Backbone atoms as SQL, in Angstrom:
CREATE TABLE atoms (id INTEGER PRIMARY KEY, chain TEXT, resi INTEGER, resn TEXT, atom TEXT, x REAL, y REAL, z REAL);
INSERT INTO atoms VALUES
  (1, 'A', 1, 'MET', 'N', -7.698, 2.968, 12.016),
  (2, 'A', 1, 'MET', 'CA', -7.004, 2.041, 11.888),
  (3, 'A', 1, 'MET', 'C', -7.578, 1.327, 10.377),
  (4, 'A', 2, 'PRO', 'N', -6.651, 0.894, 9.462),
  (5, 'A', 2, 'PRO', 'CA', -7.286, 0.210, 8.307),
  (6, 'A', 2, 'PRO', 'C', -7.770, -1.097, 8.611),
  (7, 'A', 3, 'THR', 'N', -8.571, -1.522, 7.619),
  (8, 'A', 3, 'THR', 'CA', -9.158, -2.822, 7.617),
  (9, 'A', 3, 'THR', 'C', -8.670, -3.921, 6.739),
  (10, 'A', 4, 'PRO', 'N', -8.070, -4.966, 7.094),
  (11, 'A', 4, 'PRO', 'CA', -7.947, -5.390, 8.385),
  (12, 'A', 4, 'PRO', 'C', -6.906, -4.815, 9.121),
  (13, 'A', 5, 'ALA', 'N', -6.966, -4.537, 10.537),
  (14, 'A', 5, 'ALA', 'CA', -5.841, -3.934, 11.229),
  (15, 'A', 5, 'ALA', 'C', -4.621, -4.849, 11.150),
  (16, 'A', 6, 'PRO', 'N', -3.380, -4.075, 11.038),
  (17, 'A', 6, 'PRO', 'CA', -2.128, -4.768, 10.964),
  (18, 'A', 6, 'PRO', 'C', -1.783, -5.483, 12.092),
  (19, 'A', 7, 'SER', 'N', -0.950, -6.511, 12.146),
  (20, 'A', 7, 'SER', 'CA', -0.444, -7.099, 13.268),
  (21, 'A', 7, 'SER', 'C', 0.495, -6.384, 14.178),
  (22, 'A', 8, 'ARG', 'N', 1.170, -5.433, 13.597),
  (23, 'A', 8, 'ARG', 'CA', 2.238, -4.546, 14.445),
  (24, 'A', 8, 'ARG', 'C', 1.974, -3.044, 13.761),
  (25, 'A', 9, 'LYS', 'N', 2.385, -2.351, 14.698),
  (26, 'A', 9, 'LYS', 'CA', 2.501, -0.846, 14.218),
  (27, 'A', 9, 'LYS', 'C', 3.493, -0.574, 13.020),
  (28, 'A', 10, 'PRO', 'N', 3.005, 0.165, 12.296),
  (29, 'A', 10, 'PRO', 'CA', 3.792, 0.797, 11.107),
  (30, 'A', 10, 'PRO', 'C', 4.922, 1.323, 11.712),
  (31, 'A', 11, 'ASN', 'N', 6.140, 1.331, 11.013),
  (32, 'A', 11, 'ASN', 'CA', 7.417, 1.738, 11.341),
  (33, 'A', 11, 'ASN', 'C', 8.001, 2.913, 10.514),
  (34, 'A', 12, 'ARG', 'N', 8.007, 2.677, 9.183),
  (35, 'A', 12, 'ARG', 'CA', 8.671, 3.542, 8.164),
  (36, 'A', 12, 'ARG', 'C', 8.004, 3.477, 6.955),
  (37, 'A', 13, 'ARG', 'N', 7.641, 4.529, 6.357),
  (38, 'A', 13, 'ARG', 'CA', 6.834, 4.631, 5.031),
  (39, 'A', 13, 'ARG', 'C', 8.030, 4.370, 4.048),
  (40, 'A', 14, 'LEU', 'N', 7.805, 3.463, 3.132),
  (41, 'A', 14, 'LEU', 'CA', 8.913, 3.188, 2.100),
  (42, 'A', 14, 'LEU', 'C', 8.385, 3.989, 0.896),
  (43, 'A', 15, 'ASN', 'N', 7.363, 4.036, 0.404),
  (44, 'A', 15, 'ASN', 'CA', 6.947, 4.636, -0.894),
  (45, 'A', 15, 'ASN', 'C', 5.393, 4.633, -0.952),
  (46, 'A', 16, 'GLU', 'N', 4.938, 5.346, -2.055),
  (47, 'A', 16, 'GLU', 'CA', 3.662, 5.086, -2.504),
  (48, 'A', 16, 'GLU', 'C', 3.444, 4.916, -3.942),
  (49, 'A', 17, 'ILE', 'N', 2.225, 4.252, -4.276),
  (50, 'A', 17, 'ILE', 'CA', 2.044, 4.083, -5.741),
  (51, 'A', 17, 'ILE', 'C', 0.695, 4.643, -6.142),
  (52, 'A', 18, 'ALA', 'N', 0.491, 5.511, -7.055),
  (53, 'A', 18, 'ALA', 'CA', -0.837, 6.099, -7.574),
  (54, 'A', 18, 'ALA', 'C', -1.399, 5.048, -8.489),
  (55, 'A', 19, 'PHE', 'N', -2.948, 5.223, -8.665),
  (56, 'A', 19, 'PHE', 'CA', -3.458, 4.352, -9.530),
  (57, 'A', 19, 'PHE', 'C', -4.343, 5.228, -10.321),
  (58, 'A', 20, 'GLN', 'N', -4.760, 4.923, -11.484),
  (59, 'A', 20, 'GLN', 'CA', -5.834, 5.653, -12.437),
  (60, 'A', 20, 'GLN', 'C', -7.081, 5.435, -11.731),
  (61, 'A', 21, 'ASP', 'N', -8.052, 6.230, -12.120),
  (62, 'A', 21, 'ASP', 'CA', -9.456, 6.207, -11.503),
  (63, 'A', 21, 'ASP', 'C', -10.089, 4.743, -11.751),
  (64, 'A', 22, 'ASN', 'N', -10.535, 4.114, -10.712),
  (65, 'A', 22, 'ASN', 'CA', -11.289, 2.830, -10.636),
  (66, 'A', 22, 'ASN', 'C', -10.346, 1.689, -11.245),
  (67, 'A', 23, 'SER', 'N', -9.079, 1.845, -11.191),
  (68, 'A', 23, 'SER', 'CA', -8.174, 0.843, -11.541),
  (69, 'A', 23, 'SER', 'C', -7.317, 0.202, -10.493),
  (70, 'A', 24, 'THR', 'N', -7.091, -1.118, -10.637),
  (71, 'A', 24, 'THR', 'CA', -6.218, -1.767, -9.811),
  (72, 'A', 24, 'THR', 'C', -4.874, -2.366, -10.459),
  (73, 'A', 25, 'THR', 'N', -4.643, -1.821, -11.638),
  (74, 'A', 25, 'THR', 'CA', -3.448, -2.248, -12.474),
  (75, 'A', 25, 'THR', 'C', -2.188, -1.345, -12.101),
  (76, 'A', 26, 'VAL', 'N', -1.129, -2.200, -11.651),
  (77, 'A', 26, 'VAL', 'CA', 0.000, -1.442, -11.251),
  (78, 'A', 26, 'VAL', 'C', 0.713, -1.228, -12.487),
  (79, 'A', 27, 'ASP', 'N', 0.941, 0.169, -12.897),
  (80, 'A', 27, 'ASP', 'CA', 1.545, 0.709, -14.110),
  (81, 'A', 27, 'ASP', 'C', 3.036, 0.582, -13.974),
  (82, 'A', 28, 'SER', 'N', 3.768, 0.962, -15.073),
  (83, 'A', 28, 'SER', 'CA', 5.173, 0.791, -15.189),
  (84, 'A', 28, 'SER', 'C', 5.915, 1.664, -14.061),
  (85, 'A', 29, 'GLU', 'N', 5.385, 2.685, -13.593),
  (86, 'A', 29, 'GLU', 'CA', 5.996, 3.517, -12.450),
  (87, 'A', 29, 'GLU', 'C', 5.818, 2.620, -11.176),
  (88, 'A', 30, 'GLY', 'N', 4.653, 2.102, -11.011),
  (89, 'A', 30, 'GLY', 'CA', 4.372, 1.166, -9.786),
  (90, 'A', 30, 'GLY', 'C', 5.501, 0.193, -9.639),
  (91, 'A', 31, 'ILE', 'N', 5.532, -0.454, -10.938),
  (92, 'A', 31, 'ILE', 'CA', 6.375, -1.774, -10.939),
  (93, 'A', 31, 'ILE', 'C', 7.869, -1.276, -10.501),
  (94, 'A', 32, 'ALA', 'N', 8.240, -0.207, -11.063),
  (95, 'A', 32, 'ALA', 'CA', 9.600, 0.372, -10.797),
  (96, 'A', 32, 'ALA', 'C', 9.695, 0.586, -9.193),
  (97, 'A', 33, 'VAL', 'N', 8.565, 1.086, -8.607),
  (98, 'A', 33, 'VAL', 'CA', 8.695, 1.358, -7.152),
  (99, 'A', 33, 'VAL', 'C', 8.697, -0.073, -6.496),
  (100, 'A', 34, 'CYS', 'N', 7.981, -0.961, -6.877),
  (101, 'A', 34, 'CYS', 'CA', 8.080, -2.445, -6.320),
  (102, 'A', 34, 'CYS', 'C', 9.396, -2.881, -6.531),
  (103, 'A', 35, 'ARG', 'N', 9.948, -2.848, -7.570),
  (104, 'A', 35, 'ARG', 'CA', 11.282, -3.444, -7.864),
  (105, 'A', 35, 'ARG', 'C', 12.440, -2.545, -6.883),
  (106, 'A', 36, 'THR', 'N', 12.323, -1.283, -6.823),
  (107, 'A', 36, 'THR', 'CA', 13.345, -0.644, -5.828),
  (108, 'A', 36, 'THR', 'C', 13.093, -1.129, -4.356),
  (109, 'A', 37, 'ILE', 'N', 11.814, -1.206, -4.002),
  (110, 'A', 37, 'ILE', 'CA', 11.648, -1.665, -2.749),
  (111, 'A', 37, 'ILE', 'C', 12.053, -3.018, -2.309),
  (112, 'A', 38, 'ALA', 'N', 11.846, -3.951, -3.212),
  (113, 'A', 38, 'ALA', 'CA', 12.213, -5.410, -3.087),
  (114, 'A', 38, 'ALA', 'C', 13.763, -5.311, -2.971),
  (115, 'A', 39, 'ALA', 'N', 14.500, -4.677, -3.766),
  (116, 'A', 39, 'ALA', 'CA', 15.935, -4.589, -3.768),
  (117, 'A', 39, 'ALA', 'C', 16.460, -4.037, -2.568),
  (118, 'A', 40, 'GLU', 'N', 15.712, -3.005, -1.922),
  (119, 'A', 40, 'GLU', 'CA', 16.039, -2.361, -0.710),
  (120, 'A', 40, 'GLU', 'C', 16.036, -3.247, 0.467),
  (121, 'A', 41, 'VAL', 'N', 14.881, -3.943, 0.552),
  (122, 'A', 41, 'VAL', 'CA', 14.570, -4.725, 1.830),
  (123, 'A', 41, 'VAL', 'C', 14.720, -6.262, 1.711),
  (124, 'A', 42, 'LYS', 'N', 15.027, -6.738, 0.673),
  (125, 'A', 42, 'LYS', 'CA', 15.172, -8.289, 0.419),
  (126, 'A', 42, 'LYS', 'C', 16.263, -8.912, 1.328),
  (127, 'A', 43, 'SER', 'N', 17.335, -8.271, 1.636),
  (128, 'A', 43, 'SER', 'CA', 18.280, -8.950, 2.549),
  (129, 'A', 43, 'SER', 'C', 17.892, -8.825, 3.957),
  (130, 'A', 44, 'GLY', 'N', 17.167, -7.844, 4.411),
  (131, 'A', 44, 'GLY', 'CA', 16.611, -7.672, 5.669),
  (132, 'A', 44, 'GLY', 'C', 15.390, -8.440, 5.981),
  (133, 'A', 45, 'ASN', 'N', 14.606, -8.745, 5.026),
  (134, 'A', 45, 'ASN', 'CA', 13.282, -9.351, 5.164),
  (135, 'A', 45, 'ASN', 'C', 12.427, -8.932, 6.081),
  (136, 'A', 46, 'PRO', 'N', 12.175, -7.584, 6.168),
  (137, 'A', 46, 'PRO', 'CA', 11.159, -7.127, 7.223),
  (138, 'A', 46, 'PRO', 'C', 9.717, -7.308, 6.860),
  (139, 'A', 47, 'ARG', 'N', 8.845, -7.295, 7.797),
  (140, 'A', 47, 'ARG', 'CA', 7.375, -7.448, 7.620),
  (141, 'A', 47, 'ARG', 'C', 7.062, -6.116, 6.860),
  (142, 'A', 48, 'LEU', 'N', 6.099, -6.231, 5.946),
  (143, 'A', 48, 'LEU', 'CA', 5.540, -5.009, 5.180),
  (144, 'A', 48, 'LEU', 'C', 4.146, -4.950, 5.255),
  (145, 'A', 49, 'LEU', 'N', 3.832, -3.648, 5.233),
  (146, 'A', 49, 'LEU', 'CA', 2.279, -3.366, 5.286),
  (147, 'A', 49, 'LEU', 'C', 1.954, -2.607, 3.933),
  (148, 'A', 50, 'VAL', 'N', 0.981, -3.080, 3.107),
  (149, 'A', 50, 'VAL', 'CA', 0.612, -2.361, 1.955),
  (150, 'A', 50, 'VAL', 'C', -0.909, -1.921, 2.289),
  (151, 'A', 51, 'VAL', 'N', -1.003, -0.577, 2.356),
  (152, 'A', 51, 'VAL', 'CA', -2.278, 0.146, 2.722),
  (153, 'A', 51, 'VAL', 'C', -2.863, 0.816, 1.462),
  (154, 'A', 52, 'GLY', 'N', -4.097, 0.251, 1.166),
  (155, 'A', 52, 'GLY', 'CA', -4.899, 0.860, -0.185),
  (156, 'A', 52, 'GLY', 'C', -5.767, 1.932, 0.327),
  (157, 'A', 53, 'PHE', 'N', -6.045, 2.771, -0.689),
  (158, 'A', 53, 'PHE', 'CA', -6.770, 3.873, -0.604),
  (159, 'A', 53, 'PHE', 'C', -7.381, 4.161, -1.798),
  (160, 'A', 54, 'SER', 'N', -8.815, 4.687, -1.905),
  (161, 'A', 54, 'SER', 'CA', -9.591, 5.042, -2.765),
  (162, 'A', 54, 'SER', 'C', -10.186, 6.517, -2.730),
  (163, 'A', 55, 'HIS', 'N', -10.523, 6.981, -3.789),
  (164, 'A', 55, 'HIS', 'CA', -10.932, 8.366, -3.708),
  (165, 'A', 55, 'HIS', 'C', -12.568, 8.383, -3.458),
  (166, 'A', 56, 'LYS', 'N', -13.107, 9.278, -2.886),
  (167, 'A', 56, 'LYS', 'CA', -14.633, 9.221, -2.445),
  (168, 'A', 56, 'LYS', 'C', -15.394, 9.119, -3.807),
  (169, 'A', 57, 'THR', 'N', -14.857, 9.616, -4.836),
  (170, 'A', 57, 'THR', 'CA', -15.711, 9.382, -6.143),
  (171, 'A', 57, 'THR', 'C', -15.839, 8.103, -6.707),
  (172, 'A', 58, 'GLU', 'N', -14.872, 7.288, -6.158),
  (173, 'A', 58, 'GLU', 'CA', -14.873, 5.980, -6.660),
  (174, 'A', 58, 'GLU', 'C', -15.798, 5.101, -5.819),
  (175, 'A', 59, 'LYS', 'N', -16.564, 4.600, -6.553),
  (176, 'A', 59, 'LYS', 'CA', -18.094, 3.868, -5.896),
  (177, 'A', 59, 'LYS', 'C', -17.735, 2.481, -5.307),
  (178, 'A', 60, 'ASP', 'N', -16.697, 1.816, -5.710),
  (179, 'A', 60, 'ASP', 'CA', -16.219, 0.553, -5.472),
  (180, 'A', 60, 'ASP', 'C', -15.597, 0.508, -4.018),
  (181, 'A', 61, 'LEU', 'N', -16.370, -0.052, -3.024),
  (182, 'A', 61, 'LEU', 'CA', -15.827, 0.009, -1.632),
  (183, 'A', 61, 'LEU', 'C', -14.704, -0.866, -1.375),
  (184, 'A', 62, 'GLY', 'N', -14.474, -1.796, -2.164),
  (185, 'A', 62, 'GLY', 'CA', -13.280, -2.819, -2.194),
  (186, 'A', 62, 'GLY', 'C', -12.130, -2.401, -2.747),
  (187, 'A', 63, 'LEU', 'N', -12.096, -1.466, -3.616),
  (188, 'A', 63, 'LEU', 'CA', -11.087, -0.749, -4.518),
  (189, 'A', 63, 'LEU', 'C', -9.740, -0.787, -3.699),
  (190, 'A', 64, 'GLY', 'N', -9.785, -0.071, -2.717),
  (191, 'A', 64, 'GLY', 'CA', -8.513, 0.087, -1.907),
  (192, 'A', 64, 'GLY', 'C', -7.824, -1.232, -1.655),
  (193, 'A', 65, 'LEU', 'N', -8.702, -2.137, -1.007),
  (194, 'A', 65, 'LEU', 'CA', -7.853, -3.559, -0.726),
  (195, 'A', 65, 'LEU', 'C', -7.524, -4.199, -2.038),
  (196, 'A', 66, 'ARG', 'N', -8.199, -4.125, -2.958),
  (197, 'A', 66, 'ARG', 'CA', -7.708, -4.795, -4.282),
  (198, 'A', 66, 'ARG', 'C', -6.503, -4.094, -4.791),
  (199, 'A', 67, 'ARG', 'N', -6.514, -2.788, -4.588),
  (200, 'A', 67, 'ARG', 'CA', -4.915, -2.096, -5.025),
  (201, 'A', 67, 'ARG', 'C', -3.918, -2.637, -4.130),
  (202, 'A', 68, 'ALA', 'N', -4.116, -2.802, -2.839),
  (203, 'A', 68, 'ALA', 'CA', -3.057, -3.277, -1.986),
  (204, 'A', 68, 'ALA', 'C', -2.740, -4.684, -2.256),
  (205, 'A', 69, 'ASP', 'N', -3.766, -5.504, -2.511),
  (206, 'A', 69, 'ASP', 'CA', -3.506, -6.955, -3.076),
  (207, 'A', 69, 'ASP', 'C', -2.589, -6.915, -4.345),
  (208, 'A', 70, 'ALA', 'N', -2.992, -5.963, -5.298),
  (209, 'A', 70, 'ALA', 'CA', -2.136, -5.957, -6.525),
  (210, 'A', 70, 'ALA', 'C', -0.731, -5.632, -6.290),
  (211, 'A', 71, 'VAL', 'N', -0.398, -4.837, -5.365),
  (212, 'A', 71, 'VAL', 'CA', 0.877, -4.358, -5.205),
  (213, 'A', 71, 'VAL', 'C', 1.663, -5.269, -4.363),
  (214, 'A', 72, 'ARG', 'N', 0.852, -6.048, -3.405),
  (215, 'A', 72, 'ARG', 'CA', 1.454, -7.321, -2.926),
  (216, 'A', 72, 'ARG', 'C', 1.873, -8.225, -3.853),
  (217, 'A', 73, 'ASP', 'N', 1.194, -8.540, -4.646),
  (218, 'A', 73, 'ASP', 'CA', 1.256, -9.625, -5.789),
  (219, 'A', 73, 'ASP', 'C', 2.684, -9.080, -6.669),
  (220, 'A', 74, 'ARG', 'N', 2.778, -7.818, -6.829),
  (221, 'A', 74, 'ARG', 'CA', 4.073, -7.321, -7.536),
  (222, 'A', 74, 'ARG', 'C', 5.121, -7.467, -6.848),
  (223, 'A', 75, 'LEU', 'N', 5.198, -7.243, -5.369),
  (224, 'A', 75, 'LEU', 'CA', 6.257, -7.383, -4.687),
  (225, 'A', 75, 'LEU', 'C', 6.773, -8.736, -4.594),
  (226, 'A', 76, 'VAL', 'N', 5.752, -9.727, -4.499),
  (227, 'A', 76, 'VAL', 'CA', 6.078, -11.096, -4.452),
  (228, 'A', 76, 'VAL', 'C', 6.745, -11.528, -5.900),
  (229, 'A', 77, 'ALA', 'N', 6.287, -10.912, -6.928),
  (230, 'A', 77, 'ALA', 'CA', 6.880, -11.243, -8.153),
  (231, 'A', 77, 'ALA', 'C', 8.281, -10.706, -8.232),
  (232, 'A', 78, 'GLU', 'N', 8.487, -9.643, -7.483),
  (233, 'A', 78, 'GLU', 'CA', 9.973, -9.083, -7.380),
  (234, 'A', 78, 'GLU', 'C', 10.957, -9.897, -6.399),
  (235, 'A', 79, 'GLY', 'N', 10.273, -10.957, -5.870),
  (236, 'A', 79, 'GLY', 'CA', 11.228, -11.778, -4.919),
  (237, 'A', 79, 'GLY', 'C', 10.941, -11.745, -3.457),
  (238, 'A', 80, 'LEU', 'N', 9.970, -10.901, -2.956),
  (239, 'A', 80, 'LEU', 'CA', 9.552, -10.826, -1.632),
  (240, 'A', 80, 'LEU', 'C', 8.637, -11.973, -1.172),
  (241, 'A', 81, 'VAL', 'N', 8.704, -12.468, 0.119),
  (242, 'A', 81, 'VAL', 'CA', 7.989, -13.609, 0.525),
  (243, 'A', 81, 'VAL', 'C', 6.571, -13.032, 1.047),
  (244, 'A', 82, 'SER', 'N', 5.665, -13.703, 0.344),
  (245, 'A', 82, 'SER', 'CA', 4.194, -13.375, 0.589),
  (246, 'A', 82, 'SER', 'C', 3.703, -13.210, 2.071),
  (247, 'A', 83, 'SER', 'N', 4.235, -14.236, 2.872),
  (248, 'A', 83, 'SER', 'CA', 3.746, -14.395, 4.212),
  (249, 'A', 83, 'SER', 'C', 4.379, -13.164, 5.002),
  (250, 'A', 84, 'ARG', 'N', 5.212, -12.388, 4.638),
  (251, 'A', 84, 'ARG', 'CA', 5.844, -11.250, 5.288),
  (252, 'A', 84, 'ARG', 'C', 5.174, -9.978, 4.754),
  (253, 'A', 85, 'ILE', 'N', 4.127, -9.978, 3.871),
  (254, 'A', 85, 'ILE', 'CA', 3.449, -8.873, 3.599),
  (255, 'A', 85, 'ILE', 'C', 2.086, -8.826, 3.952),
  (256, 'A', 86, 'GLU', 'N', 1.612, -7.791, 4.606),
  (257, 'A', 86, 'GLU', 'CA', 0.273, -7.810, 4.968),
  (258, 'A', 86, 'GLU', 'C', -0.453, -6.761, 4.076),
  (259, 'A', 87, 'VAL', 'N', -1.720, -6.766, 3.907),
  (260, 'A', 87, 'VAL', 'CA', -2.584, -5.840, 3.081),
  (261, 'A', 87, 'VAL', 'C', -3.701, -5.367, 3.986),
  (262, 'A', 88, 'ALA', 'N', -4.139, -3.962, 3.813),
  (263, 'A', 88, 'ALA', 'CA', -5.135, -3.512, 4.542),
  (264, 'A', 88, 'ALA', 'C', -5.596, -2.208, 3.646),
  (265, 'A', 89, 'SER', 'N', -6.686, -1.741, 4.017),
  (266, 'A', 89, 'SER', 'CA', -7.265, -0.684, 3.321),
  (267, 'A', 89, 'SER', 'C', -8.154, 0.529, 4.142),
  (268, 'A', 90, 'PHE', 'N', -7.864, 1.720, 3.811),
  (269, 'A', 90, 'PHE', 'CA', -8.590, 2.692, 4.504),
  (270, 'A', 90, 'PHE', 'C', -10.087, 3.106, 3.528),
  (271, 'A', 91, 'GLY', 'N', -10.030, 2.521, 2.290),
  (272, 'A', 91, 'GLY', 'CA', -11.000, 2.764, 1.482),
  (273, 'A', 91, 'GLY', 'C', -10.885, 4.371, 1.186),
  (274, 'A', 92, 'SER', 'N', -11.979, 5.102, 1.229),
  (275, 'A', 92, 'SER', 'CA', -11.938, 6.592, 0.989),
  (276, 'A', 92, 'SER', 'C', -12.073, 7.364, 2.014),
  (277, 'A', 93, 'GLN', 'N', -11.724, 6.719, 3.286),
  (278, 'A', 93, 'GLN', 'CA', -11.781, 7.301, 4.615),
  (279, 'A', 93, 'GLN', 'C', -11.174, 8.533, 4.749),
  (280, 'A', 94, 'PHE', 'N', -9.789, 8.836, 3.948),
  (281, 'A', 94, 'PHE', 'CA', -9.175, 9.992, 4.118),
  (282, 'A', 94, 'PHE', 'C', -9.069, 10.787, 2.941),
  (283, 'A', 95, 'SER', 'N', -10.142, 10.501, 1.959),
  (284, 'A', 95, 'SER', 'CA', -10.113, 11.201, 0.740),
  (285, 'A', 95, 'SER', 'C', -10.314, 12.708, 0.855),
  (286, 'A', 96, 'GLY', 'N', -9.516, 13.606, 0.467),
  (287, 'A', 96, 'GLY', 'CA', -9.767, 14.842, 0.549),
  (288, 'A', 96, 'GLY', 'C', -9.258, 15.343, 1.779),
  (289, 'A', 97, 'ILE', 'N', -8.574, 14.691, 2.768),
  (290, 'A', 97, 'ILE', 'CA', -8.033, 15.288, 3.848),
  (291, 'A', 97, 'ILE', 'C', -6.541, 15.446, 3.750),
  (292, 'A', 98, 'ALA', 'N', -6.061, 16.629, 3.941),
  (293, 'A', 98, 'ALA', 'CA', -4.674, 16.968, 3.725),
  (294, 'A', 98, 'ALA', 'C', -4.035, 16.934, 5.065),
  (295, 'A', 99, 'ASN', 'N', -2.761, 16.618, 5.212),
  (296, 'A', 99, 'ASN', 'CA', -2.139, 16.433, 6.548),
  (297, 'A', 99, 'ASN', 'C', -2.788, 15.716, 7.506),
  (298, 'A', 100, 'SER', 'N', -3.326, 14.642, 7.288),
  (299, 'A', 100, 'SER', 'CA', -3.742, 13.783, 8.304),
  (300, 'A', 100, 'SER', 'C', -2.974, 13.427, 9.582),
  (301, 'A', 101, 'PRO', 'N', -3.414, 13.603, 10.671),
  (302, 'A', 101, 'PRO', 'CA', -2.535, 13.164, 11.875),
  (303, 'A', 101, 'PRO', 'C', -2.248, 11.799, 11.939),
  (304, 'A', 102, 'ARG', 'N', -2.712, 10.913, 11.065),
  (305, 'A', 102, 'ARG', 'CA', -2.670, 9.402, 11.268),
  (306, 'A', 102, 'ARG', 'C', -1.263, 9.241, 10.735),
  (307, 'A', 103, 'PRO', 'N', -0.728, 7.920, 11.129),
  (308, 'A', 103, 'PRO', 'CA', 0.510, 7.564, 10.590),
  (309, 'A', 103, 'PRO', 'C', 0.573, 7.269, 9.108),
  (310, 'A', 104, 'TYR', 'N', -0.647, 7.083, 8.504),
  (311, 'A', 104, 'TYR', 'CA', -0.661, 6.776, 7.097),
  (312, 'A', 104, 'TYR', 'C', -1.191, 8.095, 6.529),
  (313, 'A', 105, 'MET', 'N', -0.241, 8.702, 5.628),
  (314, 'A', 105, 'MET', 'CA', -0.554, 9.957, 5.075),
  (315, 'A', 105, 'MET', 'C', -0.263, 9.910, 3.588),
  (316, 'A', 106, 'VAL', 'N', -1.423, 9.416, 2.896),
  (317, 'A', 106, 'VAL', 'CA', -1.194, 9.236, 1.282),
  (318, 'A', 106, 'VAL', 'C', -1.299, 10.590, 0.780),
  (319, 'A', 107, 'THR', 'N', -0.605, 10.808, -0.256),
  (320, 'A', 107, 'THR', 'CA', -0.543, 12.005, -0.912),
  (321, 'A', 107, 'THR', 'C', -1.471, 11.863, -2.142),
  (322, 'A', 108, 'ALA', 'N', -1.781, 10.699, -2.538),
  (323, 'A', 108, 'ALA', 'CA', -2.490, 10.465, -3.675),
  (324, 'A', 108, 'ALA', 'C', -3.698, 9.573, -3.137),
  (325, 'A', 109, 'ALA', 'N', -4.957, 10.046, -3.131),
  (326, 'A', 109, 'ALA', 'CA', -6.129, 9.328, -2.631),
  (327, 'A', 109, 'ALA', 'C', -6.337, 8.140, -3.270),
  (328, 'A', 110, 'GLN', 'N', -5.927, 7.998, -4.599),
  (329, 'A', 110, 'GLN', 'CA', -6.033, 6.643, -5.331),
  (330, 'A', 110, 'GLN', 'C', -4.738, 5.989, -5.376),
  (331, 'A', 111, 'GLY', 'N', -4.449, 5.258, -4.369),
  (332, 'A', 111, 'GLY', 'CA', -3.235, 4.501, -4.445),
  (333, 'A', 111, 'GLY', 'C', -2.978, 3.749, -3.044),
  (334, 'A', 112, 'VAL', 'N', -1.672, 3.163, -2.992),
  (335, 'A', 112, 'VAL', 'CA', -1.256, 2.604, -1.825),
  (336, 'A', 112, 'VAL', 'C', -0.069, 3.223, -1.154),
  (337, 'A', 113, 'GLU', 'N', 0.075, 2.944, 0.070),
  (338, 'A', 113, 'GLU', 'CA', 1.300, 3.195, 0.878),
  (339, 'A', 113, 'GLU', 'C', 2.073, 1.954, 1.039),
  (340, 'A', 114, 'ILE', 'N', 3.360, 1.878, 1.227),
  (341, 'A', 114, 'ILE', 'CA', 4.039, 0.560, 1.539),
  (342, 'A', 114, 'ILE', 'C', 4.753, 0.952, 2.778),
  (343, 'A', 115, 'TRP', 'N', 4.747, 0.364, 3.822),
  (344, 'A', 115, 'TRP', 'CA', 5.379, 0.605, 4.990),
  (345, 'A', 115, 'TRP', 'C', 6.125, -0.753, 5.596),
  (346, 'A', 116, 'THR', 'N', 7.151, -0.461, 6.207),
  (347, 'A', 116, 'THR', 'CA', 7.621, -1.499, 7.222),
  (348, 'A', 116, 'THR', 'C', 6.962, -1.651, 8.453),
  (349, 'A', 117, 'LEU', 'N', 7.006, -2.843, 9.153),
  (350, 'A', 117, 'LEU', 'CA', 6.214, -2.912, 10.374),
  (351, 'A', 117, 'LEU', 'C', 7.323, -3.156, 11.442),
  (352, 'A', 118, 'HIS', 'N', 6.985, -2.729, 12.671),
  (353, 'A', 118, 'HIS', 'CA', 7.927, -3.019, 13.840),
  (354, 'A', 118, 'HIS', 'C', 8.038, -4.551, 13.946),
  (355, 'A', 119, 'ASP', 'N', 9.117, -5.118, 14.169),
  (356, 'A', 119, 'ASP', 'CA', 9.331, -6.590, 14.638),
  (357, 'A', 119, 'ASP', 'C', 8.990, -6.895, 15.932);
């Protein structure tokens, strides 16, 4: 389970956003992903979970959570309600693991995944 644990079970993975080494900056591609997600879910107003990841070579233990915070802030800037977005992090727990059996399967170890949560 990521930390902090989400309030509900993840339902559907919407997308992922990759980050540069040791960065928490949402680049133009990440902004476009946030804009697309916001447009897709705005009318239904689902609860979202933004899960951050870092690579094992990145020494900052809080980097995954700060990446998740940055994406949440970007989603809010795109018009979503902050109280409906939870953030969590696995840190580097899955760094280098392919085809994880977990419901969170990041393809970029340095990034975030955005999920809907069961209501």
